[in-house]
N, C-alpha and C positions, 0 to 999 in steps of 0.2 A: 367354627367363628373367627378363627386366626387368620385363615385364607380371605374371608370377606373383608375383613380391617385392611389386610395388605392389598387387595384389589380397590378397596375404596380411597385408600392414600394413593395407590398409582394413577388413579383416575383423575384424582384431584392435581396431582403433579403434571400429568401429561395436558389438562386443561389450562393450567397456569403457563407451562411451557408454550403451548399454541397462543396462547392471548398475547403473551410477552412477545413473540415473533411476530404477531401481526401488528401489535404496536409500534413496533421497531422496523417494520418493513423497508420504510424508505432507507434508513441508516444501513440496514443490512445488505440493499441492493446496492448502495454507493461504496461498499467496503473493498470489494475488489478494484476499483478505480485507484483509490486512495494509495493502494501500494504501490503500483507502478508509479503513479504520478509523483507521490512524496520522494521515490528513490532518485527519479530522473532530476528532480528539482534541486534536490539537496546534493546530489552528488553534482550537479554542474555549480552550484554554489560553493561548494568545496573545492573543486578542480579549478575553475576559471577566475571566481572570486576572490577567494581566499589563497589561490594557488599553491594549494597542498599537492603532495605526490598522489598517484593515482591509488597505490597500495593504501595509504592513509586513507584516503576517501571512500575505499571500497567497505574498509572496517568502520567509517563513520556512517553509513548508510545501511548497514547490514541489520536485518530485520529478524524475526523469528518466523514470519511467513517468507518462505523460499521464492525468489525471482526465478523465470525460467530463461529468459533472453535478456542480455546487456549487451548493446552496443556503443562504443564510445567513437564520434568521428574528430579527431583531433582538428582538422584544418577546416571544419565548419563550425567546430567548438558546440557540437551537438550530441546530446545523449539519448538513447532511445532505451526504455526499459519496458519489458513484458512480463507480467505475472497474474496469475489467476484469470487467464485469458483475457485479458485486457492490456494494451500498449500505449503508451504516453511518451513523448519525446520534450527536452528542455532544450534550450539554446542560448549561448551567452549573447546577449543583445548589446553589450557595450560596458565600458566602466562605471558610466552615470545609472544605467539600467539593471545590471546585473542579468541574472538568468530568468527567463521565462518560458512558461509551458506554452507549446504549440497545440 
């Protein structure tokens, strides 16, 4: 009897979990892009718009989800970040425009 109750409860929880994943499938699919894009854009803004040192900006954009690759090209004022299999770049466009994702 107790085993049946546990199996029924587990089944209901699995159905609820899969239903939630189905409802949020678009947001869950976009999540890997958000990590690298956010890091590139915010680091670029911290470094080139606010003109903070590199060490400060690395701490400013640090997240709980790790990034796999980080490349700063100071002469082009471009930041490229890879994480969760996706890569994004941000570049400083000028004093009036700030940084923009490419």
